[in-house]
N, C-alpha and C positions, 0 to 999 in steps of 0.2 A: 209888238210882243213876239219874242222869240218862241219858236215852236219847241214844246217840251220834248226832250230826248227820252226815248224809251230806255228803261233800266233793265229790260228783259235781256238776259244773256243767252246766246245760242246754246242749245243742249249739247253737252259733251258726249262724244261717242267713243266706244271701245272698239277698235278695229280688229277684225279677224286676222290672225297671224298665220303664216305658212305652217308653223309647227302644229297648230290645231287642225288645219286641213290635212296634214300628213296623218294624224291620228285617225281622222274620219275615214280616210282612204285605207289605212292599215287594218282597221277593225270593221270595215264593211258598211258604214253608214254615211258615206260621202254621197252627196247629191248636188250637182251643179245648180239645179233650179232653186235650191235653198240658200245659195250664197248671197250675202248682203252686197249692196252696191259697192263697187270699188275693189272687191276681193278678186285676186288673180289666182287662177288655177295653176298649180305647179305642173311640170312635165313628169308624168308618172312613168317610172321604169317598168319594164316587163318583168313580172314576177308570177310565180305560181300561187294558187289559192289552196286553203285548207278545207274547202267546202266538201261536205259529204252529204249523200242523199237522205241520211237518217236524221231525225230530229234530236236535239234542237239544231236548226240549220244555220250554224255560225259560219261566217265566210270571212276569214282573216287572210291577209296577205302573208305568204311565207317569208319570214324575216327573223332576224335575231336582234332583240333589244339589248344594247350594251350601254351601261352607265359607267362613266370613268370620273374619278376624282383624285387630284394630286395635292398633297399637303407637305409642309415642312421641307420646302424646296431650297436647296443650296446649289449655286452655280459657280463654276470657275471659268473665266474667260468666255462667258456666255453659254457654257455647256453644262447641262445638269449632271452633277456628280453625287448628289444625295437627295433622296426624297422618299415619301411614302405614297404608294399608289393603291387605290381601291378600285376593283372592277366587279360589277354585278351583271349577270347574264340571264336573259329570259327569252327563249324562242317562242314565237307566236304559235308554233305547233303544240307546244306544251300547254299554252293557255287554251287552245282549241280542245285538246284532249281532256282538260279539266272540266270543260263545259259539258262533256258527255259522260262524266262519271255520275253515279247515283248520288254521291255525297262527297264533300271534302273532309278528309280526315284531319281533325283539328290539330293533332300532334305533328303532322307532317307539313301543314300549310306554310309555316315560316320558311321551309326549305325549298319551296317552289322556285324561288329565285336563287341561283347559284352565285355566291358572293366570296370574294377573295381580297386579302390585304397583304401587300408585300412591303417590306422596308428595304430600300436599296442603299447599299453601302452605309448602313447605320446600325451599329451594335450597342448604342447607348440605351435603347428602350426595349428591344426584343431579342430573345434568344433564338438561335437556329432550331431549337427543339420545340418552339411554340407553334401550335396550330391556331392561329388567330381567327376570331370571328370577323368576317369581312362584310362589308356591305357596299354622274358628272353634273355638276351644278352649272350655273350660267357662265358664259364667257368662253373664250377659245384658248385659254392657257393650256389646258390639257392637250389639245390637238397640236399646239405649237411645240410643247415639250416633247411629245412623242415623235414629231417630225425631226427635231434636233437629234433624237436617238435613232434616226433612220427607220422609224416605224410608221407606216401609213396604213391605217385601217380601211381606207377607201369606202366610207359609208355611203349608202344611196341617199340618205338624208341625215342631217344633224339637227336635233330638236333642242332648243333652249327652253327648259321647263318653265322658267320665270315668264317668258314671253307667251308660250303656249297656254298658260293658265289664265292669262288676262281676260280673254273673251268668255270662256265658260264661267269665270267668277265675276265678270263685269268689273274688273279692277282697272283703275286709271294709272297704276304704277306697278313696277315689278315687286313681287313679294319675295321675302327671304325664304330660304328653305325651312326655317323654323316656323314662319307664319303659314306656309303651305301645309306643313305637317299638322299644325293646330287646326286650320280650317277644314282639312280633310279627315280629321279624326284618326290620324295615324299615330300609334303609340311611340313615344320616344322620351328620353330624359336629356336634360341639358348637357350632362356629362358625356353622352354618346355622340353629340354633335362635334363637328370640326375634327373628326377622325376619318381619314380617307376611305377606309373600308365601309364604315357606317354611312357616311354621306352618299357614297355610290349606291348603297342599298336603299336608303331613304329616297333618293332621287328617282329610282325606278318605281318604287311604290307610289310616289307622287304622280308619275307619268300615268300609271293605271287609273288613278283617281281623277286626273284631268279628263281622260276619256269618259269615265263614268259621269262626271258632272256635265260635260258637253253633250253627251247623248241624251241625258235626262232633259236638258234644256231644249234640244233640237227635235226630239221625237216624242210623240204622244204615248207610244207604247214602248216600254223599257225592254231592250233585248235580253235574252236569257243569259248572256255573259256578264251582265252587270253585277249580280250577286257574287259570282266567282271572282271578279276583279276586286270587289270590296273585301271579300274574305281574305284574299292574299295580301292586299295593301294594309289591312287593319289587323292582321294576325299578330298575336303577342310575339315579341322578339325572342329569338332563341337565346339560351344562356351564354354568357361570355366564356369561351374556353379558357382553362387555366394556363398561366405561364409556367415555365419550367420550375421556378422556385415554389410556386403554389402546389404543383404536382408532387414535388419532393417533400413538402411539408405534410401533405395528406398521407403519403406513403409512410413517413416516419410516425405520424400519429396512429395510423392503422397498425403498424408493427408494435408500438408500445401497448396499444389496446389488446392485441392478441397475446402478448406476453403476460399482461395483467390477468386476462381471462384464464390463461393456462395455469397461472399460480393459484388463482381462486379455486380451481377445480381439484387441486391437490389437498390432501389431509392437512388441516390446521393452517392452510396457506403456506406451507413450507415448500422448499424447492424439490425435496425428495422425501420419501417415507423414512421414518426412523427405523434403525435396525433393532430387532428384539434382543433381549439379554442372552437368549440361547444361541444366537448367531455370533455373539461377541467372542473373539479369540484373544487370548492373552499370550504375549510373546515373552 
């Protein structure tokens, strides 16, 4: 009789990626002794720290988080000639400073992340008069395009958020940006996705929540910076700035309303008072 084969499958494991380790090092909760088997420690660059002796004793590495997203790309002979680029910026020093404030002002929380959106060689959608609301996803397309334009950011690390989120979420596959936003409770609408500025902003918010989820999983005591990161990542989105046509329409509407109000304040709604009979002159 043949020996029965076991149907038990080996347990699948989610491996710790470099991007997650970088976040641990960046926000001060990296510990080599807690690394799972097989995890390799990256070579850490020499950087300054944001540590201060006063409480809460947050200890971040001084760095600038930059999120980049490029959409609507058109190339000629392999060279980018038209595209939309979104860039969002958040220095760790700003995050550190927020941890030492008495409270976060709700109205200013969405603007903790500086976000920009530019349309390059494209006048079909945006006017030069527009101040657009701006907000990097996975892949290396953005880096490749910037290098073609002779722009080298020379980052100390490049983090793929879809990879970095795997271990904290115990996910066996890469999640889309939309899925990450949903799982982390970050406000968005479908209409706001796939716009370079917005996606750059959403990606940086996701990065903060990856660190929050990972530190909650790794440490028994939640650091004081966790509520700050959550407040910034989950803050309501600021209103979309109006385009040039929208601004012109509002100005016209306000002007008509002012004229109407002025006419209503005159006697009998007339444009000017009627002359009395005594003031009438006959020629």
